[in-house]
N, C-alpha and C positions, 0 to 999 in steps of 0.2 A: 845510554839515553839520562838524562835530567831528570830528577823527581819529580818538579812540576810538571812537564812536557807528558809523563806518567798518568799523573794526575788525570790533567787533563783530559788525554784520550778516555782512559778508564771513566767519567763524569758520561764524556760525551756520548761514549757506549752504551752507556745506561740510562742516558735519555733516548737515545731510538729506540732500544728497548723497551722503554717505557710506552714511545708513543706508538710503538707499533703493538704492542700491547691492547693498547686502547682503541688500536683500529681496529684490532683481531675479533674484542670486546664488543663495539657496534656494529662491526658488521651486517651481522644476523640482524638483528632490530633495523638498520637502515632497508630491509632486505623486505622486512616485514611490514616497515610503511608503504616500502613501495607495492606490496602486494596490497596492500589495505586501500593505499590511493585508487592502484588500477581499480578494483572491485568497485570502489563508490561512483569513479566516474561511469563505467559500464553502468551501474544502477541508476545515477541518476537519464543516461540518456535511452535508458529503458523505458523510465518515469515519463519523463517528457515525447517518447513515442506512443504510449498510451495514451496520455491527454491528447493528445492532437489524431489518434487513432492512426496513426504513419507506421510502415514494416521498421522493427529494429533484429536487425545481425547480432548472435551471441555471441561473445567472446569466452564467455565461463560455462562450466554446467551446473545450469540451475535448476530448482525442484518445485513443483507446483504443490500449494496445498491447501488444500479447502477450508474455509473457515463461516462459520455456520453464523445469519444475520436473522436474529428474532423479531419483526413488525410488529406491532401491536395501534391498531387503530380503535379506539373506545368512542362508545356510541351511546347516548347521552338514556340514562334507564334502561339498556341491555346487555347483551354479555358482548365484548368487541370482540372484534375480528383481529385473529391471530395466523402469523405467515413465520415458516422457519422457513427460509429460503439459502442456501449458501451460494457464495464466490471464489475467485482462487485469487490467492497471491503469491510472490516469486519468492525464492530464499535461496542462499549460497552461503553455506559455512562460511564463519571467519575466521580470517588463518591467525588472531590473535583473540583473544578477549576485550571486546571495544562494546563501550557502552552509548550512544550517538546520535543525536538527530541531524541528519541528515538535509532533509528537505519535509513538507508538511504539519502535520498535525497527526501523530499516532498515536496519543488518545483520544483522540474523535471516533464514534462506529459508524459517523457517516460525514458525508459533504456536501452542498449544496449546489457545486461546481465542480466541474472534473481536477481531482488533482490529486498525487499519487504519492503517498506516503514515503519517504526510504530513509533507515537507520538502522542503526544495528545494536540490538538484542545480547550482547556481549558475546551469544555462541553464535550468533546467523546476521548475515546483512540482508536486511526483506525487504520490497519493493511490494507497497502495498496499496495495489487501487480501491481507494474504498466507497463503499458504492452512495450514487447520486441521488437523494432527494431532492422530489419538485414538486410544485402544487397549483394548480389552476382550477379556477371557475367557470362550466362554459352552459348553457342553457339547450338540451334536448327535450322536444313536444311539450314547450311550457311549462321545465322540471330544470330546475336546478343542480346540477351536479359539480363535487365535488372530485377531482383528480388528484388523485398521489400518484404518482411514479417512482419508481427504482429501480434505477439503472446498474446494473452486477456486472464486474468481468471474470469473465469463465476462459479458463488456458486448458485444452489440448493437445496432445502429441508428445514429442520427443523434445526436452528442453538444452540438447547439447550443445556444444560447444561448436559452431559454425550455421548451428542452425537458425532459422530466420522466423520472426516471433511477428506475426498480420493478423491482422483483423480480420476476419470471414463473412459473419453474418451474425443478424438478432434476430432471436425468437420472443417473443410479446406473448403473456396470460394475462390475462384480465379476470379481477375478482369484482363484482360489482354485490352492490348492497342496499339495502332502502333506509331512511330514518324513520323510525316511526314515532319518534318523539324533538321535539327544539332541544338546543341546547349549545356547546360547546364541545369536538370531536377536538383529541389528541393524537400524536403519530409517534409513539415514541421505539427508539429502535438501539436493541441492545441496551434500557434502562436508559435513555438517553432524548430527552425530547426535543422531537425534530419538527415540529409542526402542530400547529392549534389554530383551529378555526370553527367559526359557527353555522349550522347548520338548522333547517325549520323541519320543522314535519313533510316525511314526502319526500325529501331530497333524497338525491342518491348519490352514494359511493361506489366512486372506479378503482380498485387500485391496480395498474398498471407495473407490471415485474417485466420489466427486458431483461433480457442476459445478449451480452454483448459475448458471445463466442469469439477468439481467439486460438489462432491453432499453430502449432508450430512443423520444422520438420525442413 
């Protein structure tokens, strides 16, 4: 066989071997990328279902993680009203270390409208239904009533693959106080200012905590 032909065959074989090696090295990363994207899509579907109160079928093994919320309502020249409540966020281990925001604002302690954040925090993929804060003012028996409503997502049950997560019911707890002095009242959640409104003496404060109970099974 001519020397030139042998050299070409050797070069071709070397190129094929190099390509095969590159493909072999890339394959694990491609599988990881596929798994990460698969989880991301499922997390977005979960978030959209929670925001719309629609049932969602779980494809992966999720876990519920309790998150404490410190709500403080200041009262002019008086001791503030302090409440510690808990909501649930959903987590699943990430196939690889990833730090990325998929949707929403993970840094916020609350939202004004229903908006579930989805993000990777290096070790886990998180579906975080932020507490929703609302304010309204009404009149009852000639007295001005300031209503602060806090809606929390709470999940119970087995979040196994194949289970369905659905909204079940809501539990409402009301805390009432009276303002003895006029001034400015502020609502702070986990250190972040949520609301600020003017109050007068003898105005009433109602803090309405709504726990949305979701069941998985």
